[in-house]
C-alpha positions in Angstrom: 7.9 -9.1 75.5 8.1 -6.9 71.7 5.2 -7.9 69.3 7.6 -9.9 66.7 9.2 -7.5 63.3 6.7 -7.2 60.3 7.7 -7.3 57.0 7.6 -4.6 54.1 5.8 -6.1 51.1 8.3 -7.2 48.1 6.2 -7.4 45.8 3.7 -4.9 43.9 0.2 -4.2 44.6 -0.9 -5.9 41.9 0.4 -9.1 42.8 -1.8 -12.0 43.5 -0.1 -14.1 46.0 -0.3 -10.1 47.7 -2.8 -11.1 50.4 -1.0 -14.3 51.7 2.3 -12.6 51.7 0.4 -9.9 53.7 -0.8 -13.1 56.5 2.3 -15.0 56.2 3.9 -11.4 57.2 2.0 -10.8 60.0 0.8 -13.8 61.6 3.8 -13.2 64.0 2.9 -11.0 65.7 -1.2 -12.2 65.6 0.5 -14.3 67.3 2.1 -12.8 70.3 -1.2 -10.1 69.9 -3.2 -13.5 71.2 -0.6 -14.5 74.0 -0.9 -10.8 75.1 -4.5 -10.6 75.3 -4.8 -14.6 77.0 -1.8 -14.0 79.4 -4.7 -10.9 80.3 -7.2 -13.3 81.5 -9.3 -13.8 78.2 -10.4 -16.4 75.8 -9.3 -17.1 72.8 -12.3 -17.4 71.5 -12.8 -13.4 72.9 -10.0 -12.3 71.7 -10.3 -14.4 68.6 -14.3 -13.1 68.2 -13.0 -9.6 68.8 -10.3 -9.5 66.1 -12.3 -10.5 63.8 -14.7 -7.4 64.7 -12.2 -5.1 64.8 -10.9 -6.4 61.5 -14.7 -6.2 59.8 -15.1 -2.9 61.3 -11.5 -1.4 60.0 -12.7 -3.6 56.1 -16.1 -1.4 57.0 -15.1 1.9 56.8 -12.7 0.6 53.5 -15.6 0.0 51.6 -18.0 3.5 53.4 -14.9 5.0 52.4 -15.3 3.5 48.5 -18.9 4.8 48.0 -18.1 7.8 49.3 -15.2 8.5 46.7 -17.1 6.9 44.0 -20.1 8.6 44.0 
């Protein structure tokens, strides 16, 4: 099963709704990932928890990088 396409941004980085547009763009791929993980035997809560942890770890790496650049 191929993951749904993620659309490229069509607004500038400063656009006030860019974050929401990103969420809308990746939602289909997110649902495909959830489905594939559940099909593999993980329950929805486990998958959601794993995705939150992965996203948090990625966000923290951005924060560390930004602090290092501005120190």
